[in-house]
C-alpha positions as CSV (number, residue, x, y, z in Angstrom):
1,X,-7.9,-33.8,-25.6
2,X,-11.4,-35.0,-26.8
3,X,-12.8,-34.1,-23.4
4,X,-11.5,-30.5,-23.8
5,X,-13.0,-30.2,-27.3
6,X,-16.4,-31.5,-25.9
7,X,-16.3,-29.0,-23.0
8,X,-15.4,-26.1,-25.3
9,X,-18.2,-27.1,-27.7
10,X,-20.7,-27.2,-24.8
11,X,-19.5,-23.8,-23.4
12,X,-21.8,-21.0,-24.5
13,X,-20.2,-18.3,-26.7
14,X,-20.1,-14.7,-25.3
15,X,-23.2,-13.9,-27.4
16,X,-25.1,-16.9,-26.1
17,X,-24.1,-16.0,-22.5
18,X,-25.5,-12.5,-23.0
19,X,-28.7,-13.8,-24.5
20,X,-29.1,-16.2,-21.5
21,X,-28.5,-13.3,-19.1
22,X,-31.0,-11.1,-20.9
23,X,-33.6,-13.9,-20.9
24,X,-32.9,-14.4,-17.1
25,X,-34.0,-10.7,-16.7
26,X,-30.5,-9.3,-16.2
27,X,-29.9,-6.1,-18.3
28,X,-27.0,-6.4,-20.8
29,X,-25.0,-3.5,-19.2
30,X,-25.3,-5.1,-15.8
31,X,-24.3,-8.5,-17.0
32,X,-21.2,-7.0,-18.7
33,X,-20.3,-5.2,-15.5
34,X,-20.7,-8.4,-13.5
35,X,-18.5,-10.2,-16.0
36,X,-15.7,-7.6,-15.7
37,X,-16.1,-7.6,-11.8
38,X,-15.8,-11.4,-11.7
39,X,-12.7,-11.3,-14.0
40,X,-11.0,-8.7,-11.8
41,X,-11.8,-10.7,-8.6
42,X,-10.5,-13.9,-10.2
43,X,-7.2,-12.2,-11.2
44,X,-6.7,-10.6,-7.8
45,X,-6.7,-13.6,-5.5
46,X,-5.0,-13.2,-2.0
47,X,-1.7,-14.6,-3.2
48,X,-1.6,-12.4,-6.3
49,X,1.6,-10.2,-6.2
50,X,-0.4,-7.0,-6.6
51,X,-2.7,-7.9,-3.7
52,X,0.2,-9.0,-1.5
53,X,2.1,-5.8,-2.1
54,X,-0.9,-3.7,-1.3
55,X,-1.5,-5.6,1.9
56,X,2.1,-5.0,2.9
57,X,1.7,-1.2,2.4
58,X,-1.4,-1.2,4.6
59,X,0.7,-2.9,7.2
60,X,3.7,-0.6,6.7
61,X,1.5,2.5,6.9
62,X,0.2,1.4,10.4
63,X,3.8,0.6,11.5
64,X,5.1,3.9,10.3
65,X,2.2,5.7,12.0
66,X,2.9,4.0,15.4
67,X,6.6,4.7,15.0
68,X,6.0,8.4,14.2
69,X,3.8,8.7,17.3
70,X,6.5,7.0,19.4
71,X,9.1,9.6,18.1
72,X,6.5,12.4,18.6
73,X,5.9,11.4,22.2
74,X,9.6,11.0,23.0
75,X,11.0,14.1,21.4
76,X,13.2,16.2,23.5
77,X,16.0,18.8,23.3
78,X,16.5,22.2,21.7
79,X,14.5,21.2,18.5
80,X,11.6,19.8,20.6
81,X,8.8,21.9,19.2
82,X,9.8,21.5,15.6
83,X,10.4,17.7,15.8
84,X,7.4,17.1,18.0
85,X,5.1,18.8,15.4
86,X,7.0,17.2,12.4
87,X,6.5,13.6,13.6
88,X,2.9,14.3,14.3
89,X,2.4,15.7,10.8
90,X,4.1,12.6,9.3
91,X,1.9,10.3,11.4
92,X,-1.3,12.0,10.2
93,X,-0.2,11.9,6.6
94,X,0.8,8.2,6.7
95,X,-2.4,7.2,8.4
96,X,-4.4,8.5,5.5
97,X,-2.4,6.4,3.1
98,X,-3.4,3.2,5.0
99,X,-7.0,4.0,4.2
100,X,-6.2,4.5,0.5
101,X,-4.4,1.2,0.2
102,X,-7.1,-0.7,2.1
103,X,-9.8,0.8,-0.2
104,X,-7.8,-0.2,-3.3
105,X,-7.6,-3.8,-2.0
106,X,-11.4,-3.7,-1.6
107,X,-11.8,-2.3,-5.1
108,X,-10.0,-5.2,-6.6
109,X,-11.9,-7.8,-4.7
110,X,-10.1,-8.7,-1.5
111,X,-10.2,-7.8,2.2
112,X,-7.4,-5.7,3.7
113,X,-5.5,-6.8,6.7
114,X,-6.6,-5.2,10.0
115,X,-5.5,-7.1,13.1
116,X,-2.5,-5.9,15.0
117,X,-0.7,-9.2,14.8
118,X,-1.3,-9.7,11.1
119,X,-0.3,-6.1,10.4
120,X,2.9,-6.6,12.3
121,X,3.7,-9.9,10.6
122,X,3.0,-8.5,7.1
123,X,5.0,-5.2,7.5
124,X,8.5,-4.7,6.2
125,X,8.7,-1.8,8.7
126,X,9.3,-3.0,12.3
127,X,8.4,-1.4,15.6
128,X,10.7,1.5,16.6
129,X,13.7,0.3,18.5
130,X,13.6,1.5,22.1
131,X,17.4,1.5,22.1
132,X,17.3,4.4,19.7
133,X,16.9,7.0,22.4
134,X,18.7,10.0,20.9
135,X,16.9,12.3,18.6
136,X,19.4,11.6,15.9
137,X,18.9,7.8,16.3
138,X,15.1,8.3,15.9
139,X,15.4,10.4,12.8
140,X,17.9,8.0,11.3
141,X,15.6,5.0,12.0
142,X,12.6,6.9,10.5
143,X,14.7,7.6,7.4
144,X,15.8,4.0,7.0
145,X,12.2,2.8,7.2
146,X,11.1,5.3,4.6
147,X,13.8,4.1,2.2
148,X,12.5,0.5,2.5
149,X,8.9,1.7,1.8
150,X,9.9,3.8,-1.1
151,X,11.8,0.9,-2.7
152,X,8.8,-1.4,-2.2
153,X,6.4,1.1,-3.7
154,X,8.5,1.5,-6.8
155,X,8.4,-2.3,-7.1
156,X,4.7,-2.1,-6.6
157,X,4.3,0.2,-9.6
158,X,6.3,-2.2,-11.8
159,X,4.2,-5.2,-10.7
160,X,0.9,-3.3,-11.2
161,X,2.0,-2.2,-14.7
162,X,3.0,-5.8,-15.6
163,X,-0.5,-7.0,-14.5
164,X,-2.3,-4.2,-16.4
165,X,-3.5,-2.5,-13.2
166,X,-3.2,1.3,-13.8
167,X,-5.3,2.2,-10.8
168,X,-2.9,0.5,-8.4
169,X,0.1,1.9,-10.2
170,X,-1.4,5.4,-10.0
171,X,-2.0,5.0,-6.2
172,X,1.6,4.0,-5.6
173,X,2.8,7.0,-7.8
174,X,0.8,9.4,-5.7
175,X,1.6,7.9,-2.2
176,X,5.3,7.4,-2.9
177,X,5.7,11.1,-3.3
178,X,4.5,11.7,0.3
179,X,7.2,9.3,1.6
180,X,9.9,10.7,-0.7
181,X,9.2,14.2,0.6
182,X,9.4,13.0,4.3
183,X,12.6,11.1,3.6
184,X,14.1,14.2,2.0
185,X,13.3,16.2,5.1
186,X,14.7,13.5,7.5
187,X,17.8,13.0,5.3
188,X,18.6,16.7,5.3
189,X,18.1,16.9,9.1
190,X,20.9,14.3,9.4
191,X,23.3,16.4,7.2
192,X,26.3,17.5,9.2
193,X,28.0,19.7,6.6
194,X,25.8,22.7,7.1
195,X,28.4,24.7,9.1
196,X,26.2,24.8,12.2
197,X,26.9,21.3,13.6
198,X,30.3,19.9,14.2
């Protein structure tokens, strides 16, 4: 207890710290910015829930991208052209989200995952199952993967809000809408009560 009091008495006050920085030749605005940057980096260590959830979404984006390309390359049947183009469109959109999540991780003081093995290990989305060889199987698998990602992104918003991180919450809010739109399209493709398919 006495040691803590002694340490707290020896610790400079914020005003003394600012004076010290100014006397060291560091402008006040720069020293404040540095202090905020250090605080954000301290809060966002690799095991912090916000950082871990962002890392998972970088990994999920790459896995979704590779799966969409798999479906794109393996499309066949009477809806070939539409599905071939659709999966390529989805792949392009999700790849852009990987960059946004990676940049957010850098903004808050950490390094994003990048190696194929660590991406695969961190992702909730797994590699497309080669046993899903019908177009309906592929669409259903893509839909299931999106439901997982949407649920995780909603959880990410809650975690970011709890940790007073509006930038991360806003990123999830924007990106989840891309996945929700894609999931809606896939879900409606699987609908059988349209009167056309028996």
